[in-house]
C-alpha positions as CSV (number, residue, x, y, z in Angstrom):
1,M,3.5,-2.9,82.7
2,T,0.5,-2.5,80.5
3,T,0.8,-2.3,76.7
4,R,-1.5,0.1,75.1
5,K,-2.9,-0.7,71.6
6,H,-4.5,2.6,71.2
7,P,-3.0,5.9,72.2
8,H,-5.0,7.5,75.0
9,E,-3.6,10.9,74.7
10,P,-4.9,13.1,72.0
11,E,-1.5,14.5,71.1
12,E,-0.1,11.1,70.5
13,F,-3.2,10.1,68.5
14,E,-2.9,13.2,66.3
15,A,0.8,12.6,65.7
16,R,0.2,9.0,64.6
17,L,-2.8,10.1,62.5
18,G,-0.6,12.6,60.8
19,L,2.0,9.9,60.1
20,Y,-0.6,7.6,58.7
21,E,-2.1,10.3,56.5
22,G,1.3,11.2,55.2
23,K,2.0,7.5,54.5
24,I,-1.4,7.1,52.8
25,A,-0.7,10.2,50.6
26,E,2.7,8.9,49.7
27,L,1.3,5.5,48.8
28,E,-1.5,7.1,46.7
29,S,1.0,9.2,44.9
30,Q,3.1,6.1,44.1
31,L,0.0,4.2,43.0
32,A,-1.0,7.1,40.6
33,E,2.6,7.2,39.3
34,T,2.6,3.4,38.8
35,R,-0.8,3.5,37.1
36,E,0.5,6.2,34.7
37,K,3.5,4.1,33.9
38,Y,1.3,1.1,33.3
39,L,-1.0,3.1,31.0
40,R,1.9,4.5,29.0
41,L,3.5,1.0,28.7
42,A,0.2,-0.5,27.6
43,A,-0.2,2.2,25.0
44,D,3.4,1.8,23.8
45,F,2.9,-2.0,23.6
46,D,-0.4,-1.6,21.6
47,N,1.4,0.8,19.2
48,Y,4.2,-1.6,18.9
49,K,1.8,-4.5,18.0
50,K,0.1,-2.3,15.4
51,R,3.4,-1.2,13.9
52,M,4.7,-4.8,13.7
53,R,1.4,-6.0,12.1
54,Q,1.7,-3.2,9.5
55,E,5.3,-4.1,8.8
56,Q,4.4,-7.8,8.4
57,L,1.6,-6.8,5.9
58,D,4.0,-4.5,4.1
59,T,6.6,-7.2,3.8
60,M,4.1,-9.7,2.5
61,Q,2.7,-7.2,0.0
62,H,6.2,-6.3,-1.1
63,A,7.1,-9.9,-1.5
64,S,4.0,-10.7,-3.6
65,A,4.6,-7.5,-5.6
66,E,8.2,-8.7,-6.4
67,L,6.9,-12.1,-7.5
68,I,4.2,-10.5,-9.6
69,H,6.7,-8.2,-11.2
70,R,8.8,-11.2,-12.2
71,L,5.8,-13.0,-13.7
72,L,4.6,-10.1,-15.8
73,P,6.9,-10.8,-18.7
74,V,5.5,-14.3,-18.8
75,L,2.0,-13.0,-18.9
76,D,3.1,-10.5,-21.7
77,D,4.6,-13.3,-23.7
78,L,1.5,-15.5,-23.4
79,Q,-0.8,-12.6,-24.4
80,S,1.6,-11.9,-27.4
81,V,1.3,-15.5,-28.5
82,L,-2.5,-15.2,-28.5
83,E,-2.4,-11.9,-30.5
84,H,0.0,-13.4,-33.1
85,Q,-1.4,-16.9,-33.5
86,P,-0.8,-18.6,-36.8
87,R,-3.8,-19.4,-39.1
88,D,-3.4,-23.2,-39.1
89,V,-3.3,-23.8,-35.3
90,D,-6.0,-26.1,-33.8
91,E,-8.8,-24.0,-32.2
92,S,-8.9,-26.1,-29.1
93,W,-5.2,-25.4,-28.5
94,I,-5.9,-21.7,-28.7
95,K,-8.9,-22.0,-26.3
96,G,-6.6,-23.9,-23.8
97,L,-4.0,-21.2,-24.0
98,E,-6.6,-18.5,-23.5
99,L,-7.9,-20.4,-20.5
100,S,-4.4,-20.6,-19.1
101,V,-3.8,-16.9,-19.6
102,R,-7.1,-16.1,-17.9
103,K,-6.3,-18.4,-14.9
104,L,-2.8,-16.7,-14.5
105,E,-4.5,-13.3,-14.6
106,E,-7.0,-14.4,-12.0
107,A,-4.3,-15.9,-9.8
108,L,-2.3,-12.7,-9.9
109,G,-5.5,-10.7,-9.4
110,T,-6.1,-12.5,-6.1
111,H,-2.8,-10.9,-4.9
112,G,-4.0,-7.5,-5.8
113,L,-2.8,-7.2,-9.4
114,Q,-4.8,-4.7,-11.4
115,P,-4.1,-3.4,-15.0
116,I,-3.7,0.3,-15.4
117,D,-6.2,1.8,-17.7
118,A,-4.2,3.9,-20.2
119,V,-5.8,4.5,-23.6
120,G,-8.0,7.6,-23.5
121,A,-6.7,8.7,-20.1
122,R,-4.7,11.8,-19.4
123,F,-0.9,11.1,-19.3
124,D,0.2,10.6,-15.7
125,P,4.0,10.0,-15.2
126,K,3.2,8.0,-12.0
127,L,1.2,5.5,-14.1
128,H,2.5,5.8,-17.7
129,E,5.9,5.9,-19.4
130,A,5.8,7.9,-22.6
131,V,7.9,6.4,-25.4
132,G,6.5,8.5,-28.2
133,H,3.8,10.9,-29.4
134,E,1.3,11.1,-32.1
135,E,-0.2,14.2,-33.6
136,S,-3.9,14.2,-33.1
137,A,-6.6,16.8,-33.6
138,E,-9.3,14.5,-32.2
139,H,-7.7,14.0,-28.7
140,P,-6.7,16.6,-26.2
141,E,-3.0,17.2,-25.8
142,D,-1.3,14.8,-23.4
143,T,-3.9,12.1,-23.8
144,V,-2.7,8.5,-24.1
145,V,-3.6,7.4,-27.6
146,S,-2.0,3.9,-27.7
147,E,-0.6,1.4,-25.3
148,L,2.6,-0.5,-26.3
149,R,2.9,-2.5,-23.1
150,R,0.2,-2.9,-20.4
151,G,1.0,-1.4,-17.0
152,Y,0.0,-2.9,-13.7
153,R,-0.3,-2.0,-10.0
154,V,-0.6,-4.0,-6.9
155,R,-3.3,-2.3,-4.8
156,D,-2.1,1.3,-4.9
157,R,1.5,0.7,-5.8
158,V,2.6,0.7,-9.4
159,V,4.7,-2.4,-10.2
160,R,5.1,-1.5,-13.8
161,P,4.1,1.6,-15.7
162,A,2.3,1.4,-19.0
163,L,4.4,2.1,-22.1
164,V,2.3,4.6,-24.1
165,K,2.2,7.0,-26.9
166,V,0.8,10.4,-26.1
167,S,-1.1,12.8,-28.3
168,R,0.1,16.3,-29.1
169,R,-1.6,18.9,-31.2
170,P,-0.9,18.9,-34.9
171,A,1.8,21.3,-36.1
172,L,0.3,24.3,-37.8
173,P,1.3,25.0,-41.4
174,A,3.1,28.2,-40.3
175,E,5.1,26.3,-37.8
176,T,6.2,23.7,-40.4
177,Q,7.4,26.4,-42.8
178,E,9.5,28.0,-40.1
179,S,11.2,24.7,-39.3
């Protein structure tokens, strides 16, 4: 009895070749499917990493914004002390207090704190909180004419709106007589 390693008959060779080609096609299909799954999984994982990184940044920024929000009244009080200093206070003490306020502002600025420019700007309810109005012929209507409390933002997020007074046009004499 002899064993044949290679089929000698063409029909048998064609049958085996067909089986091998079918198996190759099946394996190529599985490979393509597995490759597609891998690419989708890699893209999903990359998106997940980006989303987690963004969530971490948002959490850190939110935490620093919360801390900054809590420190703003302290900054307001120190600035108020400087604005209402008594006449007989030692000048070096005032300079030291000014330096401390400037350092606090710089420290908060490194975490993204920026004052909101209010006076002279058009009233924006996203940035300003109107607490009164003043009649003014020299300013266009709805222009901020005075700031009662400074507003701040951290990057593009408002942590505290500015308290402002807004201009309005003066009442005409006819309007005041009708009132």
